[in-house]
MOPAC internal coordinates of N, CA, C and O (Angstrom, degrees):
PM7 1SCF
backbone

  N    0.0000 0     0.00 0     0.00 0    0    0    0
  C    1.4476 1     0.00 0     0.00 0    1    0    0
  C    1.4635 1   114.81 1     0.00 0    2    1    0
  O    1.2310 1   121.19 1   139.26 1    3    2    1
  N    1.3811 1   115.33 1   -40.74 1    3    2    1
  C    1.4865 1   117.11 1  -176.82 1    5    3    2
  C    1.5084 1   115.39 1   -53.18 1    6    5    3
  O    1.2310 1   119.97 1   126.01 1    7    6    5
  N    1.3410 1   117.66 1   -53.99 1    7    6    5
  C    1.4365 1   118.78 1  -178.75 1    9    7    6
  C    1.5217 1   116.50 1   -58.39 1   10    9    7
  O    1.2310 1   120.56 1   133.47 1   11   10    9
  N    1.3217 1   116.54 1   -46.53 1   11   10    9
  C    1.4291 1   121.35 1  -179.67 1   13   11   10
  C    1.5521 1   115.70 1   -65.24 1   14   13   11
  O    1.2310 1   121.68 1   140.51 1   15   14   13
  N    1.2413 1   114.40 1   -39.49 1   15   14   13
  C    1.4728 1   123.78 1  -176.86 1   17   15   14
  C    1.5671 1   111.48 1   -83.14 1   18   17   15
  O    1.2310 1   120.58 1   122.63 1   19   18   17
  N    1.2939 1   116.50 1   -57.37 1   19   18   17
  C    1.4102 1   118.68 1  -168.80 1   21   19   18
  C    1.5967 1   113.23 1   -90.14 1   22   21   19
  O    1.2310 1   119.37 1   155.82 1   23   22   21
  N    1.3133 1   118.81 1   -24.18 1   23   22   21
  C    1.4445 1   122.51 1  -175.46 1   25   23   22
  C    1.5128 1   111.90 1   -92.57 1   26   25   23
  O    1.2310 1   121.11 1   168.71 1   27   26   25
  N    1.3063 1   115.49 1   -11.29 1   27   26   25
  C    1.5342 1   117.35 1  -177.69 1   29   27   26
  C    1.5465 1   111.32 1   -59.26 1   30   29   27
  O    1.2310 1   119.59 1   131.99 1   31   30   29
  N    1.3122 1   118.38 1   -48.01 1   31   30   29
  C    1.4446 1   118.12 1  -178.99 1   33   31   30
  C    1.5581 1   111.35 1   -69.74 1   34   33   31
  O    1.2310 1   120.05 1   147.24 1   35   34   33
  N    1.3347 1   117.52 1   -32.76 1   35   34   33
  C    1.4135 1   119.90 1   175.13 1   37   35   34
  C    1.5410 1   111.26 1   -62.73 1   38   37   35
  O    1.2310 1   121.05 1   131.00 1   39   38   37
  N    1.2918 1   115.60 1   -49.00 1   39   38   37
  C    1.5276 1   120.50 1   179.88 1   41   39   38
  C    1.5282 1   107.72 1   -59.60 1   42   41   39
  O    1.2310 1   118.99 1   136.18 1   43   42   41
  N    1.3501 1   119.53 1   -43.82 1   43   42   41
  C    1.4197 1   122.03 1  -175.84 1   45   43   42
  C    1.5983 1   107.76 1   -69.65 1   46   45   43
  O    1.2310 1   120.05 1   144.22 1   47   46   45
  N    1.2323 1   117.51 1   -35.78 1   47   46   45
  C    1.4987 1   120.48 1   178.30 1   49   47   46
  C    1.5695 1   108.71 1   -65.41 1   50   49   47
  O    1.2310 1   118.73 1   138.78 1   51   50   49
  N    1.3200 1   120.02 1   -41.22 1   51   50   49
  C    1.3583 1   121.63 1   176.77 1   53   51   50
  C    1.4788 1   113.01 1   -67.09 1   54   53   51
  O    1.2310 1   120.70 1   145.82 1   55   54   53
  N    1.3264 1   116.27 1   -34.18 1   55   54   53
  C    1.4992 1   121.22 1   172.37 1   57   55   54
  C    1.4783 1   112.29 1   -64.14 1   58   57   55
  O    1.2310 1   120.44 1   139.64 1   59   58   57
  N    1.3160 1   116.77 1   -40.36 1   59   58   57
  C    1.4521 1   119.71 1   178.30 1   61   59   58
  C    1.5450 1   110.59 1   -60.66 1   62   61   59
  O    1.2310 1   121.81 1   136.30 1   63   62   61
  N    1.3638 1   114.15 1   -43.70 1   63   62   61
  C    1.4638 1   120.08 1   178.77 1   65   63   62
  C    1.5150 1   111.66 1   -62.86 1   66   65   63
  O    1.2310 1   120.55 1   137.31 1   67   66   65
  N    1.3231 1   116.55 1   -42.69 1   67   66   65
  C    1.4352 1   118.42 1  -177.37 1   69   67   66
  C    1.5806 1   111.15 1   -71.55 1   70   69   67
  O    1.2310 1   120.89 1   142.17 1   71   70   69
  N    1.3251 1   115.91 1   -37.83 1   71   70   69
  C    1.5243 1   116.69 1   174.34 1   73   71   70
  C    1.5254 1   112.00 1   -65.36 1   74   73   71
  O    1.2310 1   121.87 1   138.85 1   75   74   73
  N    1.3136 1   114.03 1   -41.15 1   75   74   73
  C    1.4860 1   118.14 1   179.71 1   77   75   74
  C    1.5338 1   113.72 1   -58.86 1   78   77   75
  O    1.2310 1   123.22 1   126.36 1   79   78   77
  N    1.3717 1   111.43 1   -53.64 1   79   78   77
  C    1.4748 1   119.66 1   179.24 1   81   79   78
  C    1.5071 1   116.37 1   -68.32 1   82   81   79
  O    1.2310 1   119.90 1   166.26 1   83   82   81
  N    1.3481 1   117.79 1   -13.74 1   83   82   81
  C    1.4052 1   117.13 1   169.71 1   85   83   82
  C    1.4439 1   116.11 1  -103.14 1   86   85   83
  O    1.2310 1   121.02 1  -162.31 1   87   86   85
  N    1.3349 1   115.66 1    17.69 1   87   86   85
  C    1.4413 1   122.66 1   175.35 1   89   87   86
  C    1.4849 1   119.31 1    78.50 1   90   89   87
  O    1.2310 1   120.93 1  -165.89 1   91   90   89
  N    1.2363 1   115.83 1    14.11 1   91   90   89
  C    1.4783 1   120.92 1   179.08 1   93   91   90
  C    1.5669 1   112.24 1  -103.90 1   94   93   91
  O    1.2310 1   123.18 1  -110.23 1   95   94   93
  N    1.4115 1   111.51 1    69.77 1   95   94   93
  C    1.4437 1   116.43 1  -178.64 1   97   95   94
  C    1.4193 1   118.33 1   -57.75 1   98   97   95
  O    1.2310 1   119.13 1   140.54 1   99   98   97
  N    1.3614 1   119.27 1   -39.46 1   99   98   97
  C    1.4527 1   121.49 1  -179.21 1  101   99   98
  C    1.5122 1   109.55 1   -61.99 1  102  101   99
  O    1.2310 1   120.16 1   133.56 1  103  102  101
  N    1.3097 1   117.30 1   -46.44 1  103  102  101
  C    1.5000 1   117.69 1   176.34 1  105  103  102
  C    1.4825 1   112.88 1   -62.68 1  106  105  103
  O    1.2310 1   121.01 1   141.64 1  107  106  105
  N    1.3621 1   115.68 1   -38.36 1  107  106  105
  C    1.5496 1   118.81 1   175.87 1  109  107  106
  C    1.5028 1   110.60 1   -58.79 1  110  109  107
  O    1.2310 1   120.50 1   138.00 1  111  110  109
  N    1.3335 1   116.65 1   -42.00 1  111  110  109
  C    1.4957 1   120.51 1  -178.91 1  113  111  110
  C    1.5103 1   110.63 1   -58.70 1  114  113  111
  O    1.2310 1   120.95 1   130.12 1  115  114  113
  N    1.3605 1   115.79 1   -49.88 1  115  114  113
  C    1.4732 1   120.89 1  -175.67 1  117  115  114
  C    1.5155 1   108.21 1   -67.51 1  118  117  115
  O    1.2310 1   117.91 1   137.60 1  119  118  117
  N    1.2555 1   121.59 1   -42.40 1  119  118  117
  C    1.4789 1   123.88 1   179.03 1  121  119  118
  C    1.5674 1   107.95 1   -60.76 1  122  121  119
  O    1.2310 1   120.96 1   136.96 1  123  122  121
  N    1.3246 1   115.77 1   -43.04 1  123  122  121
  C    1.4292 1   119.39 1  -177.98 1  125  123  122
  C    1.5337 1   112.41 1   -68.25 1  126  125  123
  O    1.2310 1   122.19 1   142.90 1  127  126  125
  N    1.3351 1   113.40 1   -37.10 1  127  126  125
  C    1.5428 1   116.17 1   170.05 1  129  127  126
  C    1.4469 1   114.69 1   -62.29 1  130  129  127
  O    1.2310 1   119.33 1   142.59 1  131  130  129
  N    1.3605 1   118.88 1   -37.41 1  131  130  129
  C    1.4070 1   122.17 1   177.27 1  133  131  130
  C    1.5000 1   111.47 1   -65.11 1  134  133  131
  O    1.2310 1   122.55 1   137.22 1  135  134  133
  N    1.4202 1   112.71 1   -42.78 1  135  134  133
  C    1.4546 1   120.07 1   178.79 1  137  135  134
  C    1.5398 1   111.43 1   -57.15 1  138  137  135
  O    1.2310 1   119.98 1   133.90 1  139  138  137
  N    1.3494 1   117.64 1   -46.10 1  139  138  137
  C    1.4322 1   127.70 1  -176.19 1  141  139  138
  C    1.5563 1   109.30 1   -62.21 1  142  141  139
  O    1.2310 1   122.42 1   125.74 1  143  142  141
  N    1.3881 1   112.97 1   -54.26 1  143  142  141
  C    1.4521 1   117.38 1  -178.55 1  145  143  142
  C    1.5369 1   111.80 1   -57.83 1  146  145  143
  O    1.2310 1   120.90 1   137.16 1  147  146  145
  N    1.3062 1   115.89 1   -42.84 1  147  146  145
  C    1.4573 1   119.16 1  -175.01 1  149  147  146
  C    1.5452 1   106.49 1   -74.05 1  150  149  147
  O    1.2310 1   119.00 1   138.93 1  151  150  149
  N    1.2079 1   119.51 1   -41.07 1  151  150  149
  C    1.5714 1   119.92 1  -179.01 1  153  151  150
  C    1.5060 1   108.19 1   -60.76 1  154  153  151
  O    1.2310 1   119.45 1   128.25 1  155  154  153
  N    1.3226 1   118.65 1   -51.75 1  155  154  153
  C    1.4715 1   121.53 1  -172.95 1  157  155  154
  C    1.5417 1   112.79 1   -74.35 1  158  157  155
  O    1.2310 1   121.74 1   130.82 1  159  158  157
  N    1.3328 1   114.27 1   -49.18 1  159  158  157
  C    1.4150 1   115.65 1  -172.99 1  161  159  158
  C    1.5304 1   116.04 1  -102.02 1  162  161  159
  O    1.2310 1   120.29 1   172.98 1  163  162  161
  N    1.2601 1   117.05 1    -7.02 1  163  162  161
  C    1.4613 1   121.29 1   174.72 1  165  163  162
  C    1.5990 1   110.56 1  -103.13 1  166  165  163
  O    1.2310 1   121.87 1   114.22 1  167  166  165
  N    1.2604 1   114.03 1   -65.78 1  167  166  165
  C    1.4892 1   117.89 1  -175.71 1  169  167  166
  C    1.4587 1   113.59 1   -72.24 1  170  169  167
  O    1.2310 1   119.94 1   132.36 1  171  170  169
  N    1.3751 1   117.73 1   -47.64 1  171  170  169
  C    1.5042 1   116.70 1  -174.83 1  173  171  170
  C    1.5100 1   108.60 1   -70.71 1  174  173  171
  O    1.2310 1   119.35 1   144.94 1  175  174  173
  N    1.3214 1   118.85 1   -35.06 1  175  174  173
  C    1.4755 1   119.17 1   176.29 1  177  175  174
  C    1.5157 1   113.60 1   -61.65 1  178  177  175
  O    1.2310 1   120.62 1   141.58 1  179  178  177
  N    1.3340 1   116.42 1   -38.42 1  179  178  177
  C    1.4053 1   123.46 1   176.48 1  181  179  178
  C    1.4853 1   111.08 1   -61.33 1  182  181  179
  O    1.2310 1   120.89 1   132.16 1  183  182  181
  N    1.3218 1   115.90 1   -47.84 1  183  182  181
  C    1.4336 1   124.29 1  -173.44 1  185  183  182
  C    1.5576 1   112.08 1   -73.78 1  186  185  183
  O    1.2310 1   119.97 1   146.98 1  187  186  185
  N    1.3662 1   117.67 1   -33.02 1  187  186  185
  C    1.3777 1   121.05 1  -173.92 1  189  187  186
  C    1.5999 1   115.38 1  -100.12 1  190  189  187
  O    1.2310 1   121.45 1   166.18 1  191  190  189
  N    1.3503 1   114.83 1   -13.82 1  191  190  189
  C    1.4595 1   116.95 1  -178.78 1  193  191  190
  C    1.5089 1   110.80 1  -122.67 1  194  193  191
  O    1.2310 1   121.70 1   118.41 1  195  194  193
  N    1.3868 1   114.35 1   -61.59 1  195  194  193
  C    1.4515 1   118.65 1  -171.14 1  197  195  194
  C    1.5182 1   113.50 1   -65.67 1  198  197  195
  O    1.2310 1   121.04 1   133.63 1  199  198  197
  N    1.3578 1   115.62 1   -46.37 1  199  198  197
  C    1.4760 1   118.50 1  -179.69 1  201  199  198
  C    1.5427 1   111.49 1   -62.74 1  202  201  199
  O    1.2310 1   118.48 1   130.11 1  203  202  201
  N    1.3341 1   120.50 1   -49.89 1  203  202  201
  C    1.4442 1   115.51 1   174.41 1  205  203  202
  C    1.5382 1   115.88 1   -54.18 1  206  205  203
  O    1.2310 1   121.39 1   138.06 1  207  206  205
  N    1.3674 1   114.94 1   -41.94 1  207  206  205
  C    1.4092 1   116.26 1   178.92 1  209  207  206
  C    1.5265 1   112.40 1   -62.67 1  210  209  207
  O    1.2310 1   120.54 1   139.32 1  211  210  209
  N    1.3006 1   116.56 1   -40.68 1  211  210  209
  C    1.4750 1   121.19 1   177.07 1  213  211  210
  C    1.5281 1   110.70 1   -59.78 1  214  213  211
  O    1.2310 1   120.58 1   132.61 1  215  214  213
  N    1.3691 1   116.50 1   -47.39 1  215  214  213
  C    1.4259 1   122.80 1   178.60 1  217  215  214
  C    1.5838 1   111.93 1   -57.87 1  218  217  215
  O    1.2310 1   122.34 1   135.92 1  219  218  217
  N    1.3176 1   113.12 1   -44.08 1  219  218  217
  C    1.5153 1   120.65 1  -178.70 1  221  219  218
  C    1.5266 1   107.63 1   -63.64 1  222  221  219
  O    1.2310 1   119.44 1   137.40 1  223  222  221
  N    1.3505 1   118.67 1   -42.60 1  223  222  221
  C    1.4540 1   122.00 1  -178.46 1  225  223  222
  C    1.5595 1   108.43 1   -65.83 1  226  225  223
  O    1.2310 1   120.84 1   137.59 1  227  226  225
  N    1.3869 1   116.01 1   -42.41 1  227  226  225
  C    1.4334 1   120.93 1  -179.48 1  229  227  226
  C    1.5287 1   112.72 1   -63.37 1  230  229  227
  O    1.2310 1   119.94 1   149.71 1  231  230  229
  N    1.3446 1   117.72 1   -30.29 1  231  230  229
  C    1.4262 1   119.62 1  -175.07 1  233  231  230
  C    1.5715 1   109.94 1   -79.65 1  234  233  231
  O    1.2310 1   120.86 1   165.53 1  235  234  233
  N    1.3110 1   115.96 1   -14.47 1  235  234  233
  C    1.4932 1   114.99 1   179.61 1  237  235  234
  C    1.4897 1   108.08 1   -74.70 1  238  237  235
  O    1.2310 1   124.29 1   -30.07 1  239  238  237
  N    1.3651 1   109.38 1   149.93 1  239  238  237
  C    1.5203 1   114.92 1   173.62 1  241  239  238
  C    1.4964 1   108.46 1   -77.66 1  242  241  239
  O    1.2310 1   122.93 1   -36.98 1  243  242  241
  N    1.3118 1   111.99 1   143.02 1  243  242  241
  C    1.3952 1   120.07 1   177.87 1  245  243  242
  C    1.5233 1   109.45 1   -79.02 1  246  245  243
  O    1.2310 1   122.50 1   -65.00 1  247  246  245
  N    1.3910 1   112.81 1   115.00 1  247  246  245
  C    1.4933 1   112.47 1  -179.71 1  249  247  246
  C    1.4613 1   115.49 1   -73.75 1  250  249  247
  O    1.2310 1   122.27 1   -31.23 1  251  250  249
  N    1.4073 1   113.27 1   148.77 1  251  250  249
  C    1.4694 1   118.98 1   178.03 1  253  251  250
  C    1.5415 1   111.03 1   -69.41 1  254  253  251
  O    1.2310 1   120.47 1   153.72 1  255  254  253
  N    1.2685 1   116.70 1   -26.28 1  255  254  253
  C    1.5027 1   125.07 1  -174.36 1  257  255  254
  C    1.5720 1   104.94 1   -82.43 1  258  257  255
  O    1.2310 1   120.14 1   -57.51 1  259  258  257
  N    1.3197 1   117.34 1   122.49 1  259  258  257
  C    1.4176 1   121.55 1   176.23 1  261  259  258
  C    1.5256 1   111.54 1   -62.36 1  262  261  259
  O    1.2310 1   118.34 1   141.15 1  263  262  261
  N    1.2968 1   120.77 1   -38.85 1  263  262  261
  C    1.4478 1   124.86 1  -179.79 1  265  263  262
  C    1.5428 1   107.69 1   -64.08 1  266  265  263
  O    1.2310 1   117.63 1   138.56 1  267  266  265
  N    1.2836 1   122.12 1   -41.44 1  267  266  265
  C    1.4135 1   123.12 1   178.35 1  269  267  266
  C    1.4773 1   109.94 1   -64.13 1  270  269  267
  O    1.2310 1   118.57 1   134.19 1  271  270  269
  N    1.3851 1   120.34 1   -45.81 1  271  270  269
  C    1.4669 1   126.54 1   178.42 1  273  271  270
  C    1.5344 1   108.43 1   -58.69 1  274  273  271
  O    1.2310 1   121.23 1   139.08 1  275  274  273
  N    1.3738 1   115.26 1   -40.92 1  275  274  273
  C    1.4852 1   117.93 1   178.39 1  277  275  274
  C    1.4845 1   112.39 1   -63.57 1  278  277  275
  O    1.2310 1   121.35 1   143.23 1  279  278  277
  N    1.3311 1   115.03 1   -36.77 1  279  278  277
  C    1.5206 1   119.66 1  -179.03 1  281  279  278
  C    1.4745 1   111.13 1   -68.54 1  282  281  279
  O    1.2310 1   120.08 1   142.29 1  283  282  281
  N    1.3671 1   117.46 1   -37.71 1  283  282  281
  C    1.4508 1   121.99 1   176.74 1  285  283  282
  C    1.5310 1   109.91 1   -62.47 1  286  285  283
  O    1.2310 1   120.96 1   132.82 1  287  286  285
  N    1.3334 1   115.76 1   -47.18 1  287  286  285
  C    1.4679 1   120.94 1  -177.90 1  289  287  286
  C    1.5669 1   111.06 1   -65.18 1  290  289  287
  O    1.2310 1   121.43 1   140.54 1  291  290  289
  N    1.3396 1   114.86 1   -39.46 1  291  290  289
  C    1.4716 1   118.84 1   178.02 1  293  291  290
  C    1.5202 1   113.47 1   -61.40 1  294  293  291
  O    1.2310 1   122.44 1   144.20 1  295  294  293
  N    1.3836 1   112.93 1   -35.80 1  295  294  293
  C    1.4258 1   116.01 1   177.72 1  297  295  294
  C    1.5156 1   114.39 1   -74.58 1  298  297  295
  O    1.2310 1   120.40 1   147.41 1  299  298  297
  N    1.3018 1   116.83 1   -32.59 1  299  298  297
  C    1.3876 1   123.96 1  -175.42 1  301  299  298
  C    1.5082 1   113.10 1   -85.07 1  302  301  299
  O    1.2310 1   118.60 1   130.53 1  303  302  301
  N    1.2515 1   120.27 1   -49.47 1  303  302  301
  C    1.4593 1   125.92 1  -168.07 1  305  303  302
  C    1.5386 1   113.33 1   -59.51 1  306  305  303
  O    1.2310 1   117.67 1   127.50 1  307  306  305
  N    1.2992 1   122.05 1   -52.50 1  307  306  305
  C    1.5076 1   117.06 1  -175.27 1  309  307  306
  C    1.5097 1   113.07 1   -59.17 1  310  309  307
  O    1.2310 1   118.89 1   138.98 1  311  310  309
  N    1.3077 1   119.72 1   -41.02 1  311  310  309
  C    1.4289 1   118.42 1   178.37 1  313  311  310
  C    1.5298 1   114.15 1   -68.75 1  314  313  311
  O    1.2310 1   121.30 1   140.10 1  315  314  313
  N    1.2846 1   115.11 1   -39.90 1  315  314  313
  C    1.4797 1   118.78 1   177.82 1  317  315  314
  C    1.5836 1   108.76 1   -61.77 1  318  317  315
  O    1.2310 1   121.49 1   136.61 1  319  318  317
  N    1.2955 1   114.75 1   -43.39 1  319  318  317
  C    1.5386 1   117.07 1  -179.26 1  321  319  318
  C    1.5054 1   112.83 1   -62.81 1  322  321  319
  O    1.2310 1   119.19 1   141.53 1  323  322  321
  N    1.3201 1   119.14 1   -38.47 1  323  322  321
  C    1.4488 1   123.47 1   177.46 1  325  323  322
  C    1.5301 1   107.55 1   -56.24 1  326  325  323
  O    1.2310 1   119.47 1   128.63 1  327  326  325
  N    1.3048 1   118.61 1   -51.37 1  327  326  325
  C    1.4351 1   124.09 1  -177.34 1  329  327  326
  C    1.5157 1   109.63 1   -68.34 1  330  329  327
  O    1.2310 1   119.60 1   140.06 1  331  330  329
  N    1.3047 1   118.38 1   -39.94 1  331  330  329
  C    1.4821 1   120.42 1   177.53 1  333  331  330
  C    1.5422 1   109.88 1   -65.17 1  334  333  331
  O    1.2310 1   118.57 1   139.96 1  335  334  333
  N    1.2638 1   120.33 1   -40.04 1  335  334  333
  C    1.4960 1   118.90 1   175.98 1  337  335  334
  C    1.4860 1   111.40 1   -68.78 1  338  337  335
  O    1.2310 1   118.20 1   149.20 1  339  338  337
  N    1.3401 1   121.04 1   -30.80 1  339  338  337
  C    1.4025 1   120.90 1   176.49 1  341  339  338
  C    1.4938 1   109.08 1   -68.52 1  342  341  339
  O    1.2310 1   118.99 1   142.22 1  343  342  341
  N    1.2916 1   119.54 1   -37.78 1  343  342  341
  C    1.5103 1   121.20 1   176.04 1  345  343  342
  C    1.4785 1   110.23 1   -65.11 1  346  345  343
  O    1.2310 1   120.62 1   138.96 1  347  346  345
  N    1.3659 1   116.43 1   -41.04 1  347  346  345
  C    1.4975 1   118.59 1  -178.52 1  349  347  346
  C    1.5399 1   109.79 1   -65.89 1  350  349  347
  O    1.2310 1   120.07 1   138.70 1  351  350  349
  N    1.2532 1   117.47 1   -41.30 1  351  350  349
  C    1.5205 1   122.13 1   176.64 1  353  351  350
  C    1.5431 1   111.08 1   -60.45 1  354  353  351
  O    1.2310 1   121.95 1   132.64 1  355  354  353
  N    1.2622 1   113.87 1   -47.36 1  355  354  353
  C    1.5042 1   119.95 1  -179.03 1  357  355  354
  C    1.5217 1   109.40 1   -62.15 1  358  357  355
  O    1.2310 1   120.23 1   138.21 1  359  358  357
  N    1.3460 1   117.17 1   -41.79 1  359  358  357
  C    1.4450 1   119.76 1   177.81 1  361  359  358
  C    1.4530 1   111.21 1   -67.99 1  362  361  359
  O    1.2310 1   117.62 1   146.67 1  363  362  361
  N    1.2654 1   122.13 1   -33.33 1  363  362  361
  C    1.4707 1   124.03 1   173.45 1  365  363  362
  C    1.4896 1   111.16 1   -67.06 1  366  365  363
  O    1.2310 1   120.16 1   139.54 1  367  366  365
  N    1.2947 1   117.30 1   -40.46 1  367  366  365
  C    1.5104 1   119.05 1  -177.91 1  369  367  366
  C    1.5658 1   107.19 1   -69.52 1  370  369  367
  O    1.2310 1   121.10 1   138.55 1  371  370  369
  N    1.3541 1   115.50 1   -41.45 1  371  370  369
  C    1.4509 1   118.86 1   173.59 1  373  371  370
  C    1.5543 1   114.15 1   -56.47 1  374  373  371
  O    1.2310 1   121.37 1   137.11 1  375  374  373
  N    1.2666 1   114.98 1   -42.89 1  375  374  373
  C    1.4955 1   122.31 1   174.10 1  377  375  374
  C    1.5174 1   111.82 1   -56.53 1  378  377  375
  O    1.2310 1   121.39 1   133.34 1  379  378  377
  N    1.3550 1   114.94 1   -46.66 1  379  378  377
  C    1.4917 1   119.71 1  -175.59 1  381  379  378
  C    1.5767 1   107.32 1   -70.53 1  382  381  379
  O    1.2310 1   119.59 1   141.61 1  383  382  381
  N    1.2649 1   118.38 1   -38.39 1  383  382  381
  C    1.5019 1   119.58 1   175.16 1  385  383  382
  C    1.4699 1   111.89 1   -63.94 1  386  385  383
  O    1.2310 1   120.75 1   138.52 1  387  386  385
  N    1.3557 1   116.17 1   -41.48 1  387  386  385
  C    1.4818 1   117.91 1   175.08 1  389  387  386
  C    1.6111 1   110.39 1   -62.20 1  390  389  387
  O    1.2310 1   120.08 1   141.66 1  391  390  389
  N    1.2653 1   117.45 1   -38.34 1  391  390  389
  C    1.4834 1   119.46 1  -179.57 1  393  391  390
  C    1.4604 1   109.02 1   -64.89 1  394  393  391
  O    1.2310 1   119.40 1   144.30 1  395  394  393
  N    1.3412 1   118.75 1   -35.70 1  395  394  393
  C    1.4889 1   119.26 1   174.58 1  397  395  394
  C    1.5001 1   110.18 1   -67.56 1  398  397  395
  O    1.2310 1   119.01 1   146.13 1  399  398  397
  N    1.2757 1   119.50 1   -33.87 1  399  398  397
  C    1.4679 1   119.22 1   171.65 1  401  399  398
  C    1.3954 1   113.46 1   -63.66 1  402  401  399
  O    1.2310 1   117.32 1   137.83 1  403  402  401
  N    1.3359 1   122.71 1   -42.17 1  403  402  401
  C    1.4564 1   125.01 1   172.61 1  405  403  402
  C    1.4956 1   113.70 1   -56.32 1  406  405  403
  O    1.2310 1   122.23 1   134.13 1  407  406  405
  N    1.3812 1   113.33 1   -45.87 1  407  406  405
  C    1.4343 1   118.69 1  -179.25 1  409  407  406
  C    1.5454 1   113.05 1   -59.97 1  410  409  407
  O    1.2310 1   121.94 1   148.08 1  411  410  409
  N    1.4010 1   113.89 1   -31.92 1  411  410  409
  C    1.4534 1   117.19 1  -178.78 1  413  411  410
  C    1.5013 1   112.30 1   -82.22 1  414  413  411
  O    1.2310 1   118.96 1   171.01 1  415  414  413
  N    1.2873 1   119.58 1    -8.99 1  415  414  413
  C    1.4577 1   122.58 1  -178.92 1  417  415  414
  C    1.5820 1   104.38 1   -71.11 1  418  417  415
  O    1.2310 1   120.10 1   180.00 1  419  418  417

């Protein structure tokens, strides 16, 4: 998880620098856009929304009653899925922007 989640903006940033210093400004722009989208809407969303939600769920005692467990899941799952889908969409957009950067190389 660490490389894919936390190193993606680092690798994209290094790619921006490499493209910029090799005179490929259009590619650098697209890689930079990919890095920004992923950093803000992928990584930061994960760290500020999904991880705290996961930790809060993990801290809850698992009820013996199946109905009570179902209620906990019903309260948790829809909100988490919305944010998870937002992260997935942002990651897809970042990938498309990086592909534009590759195309400009």
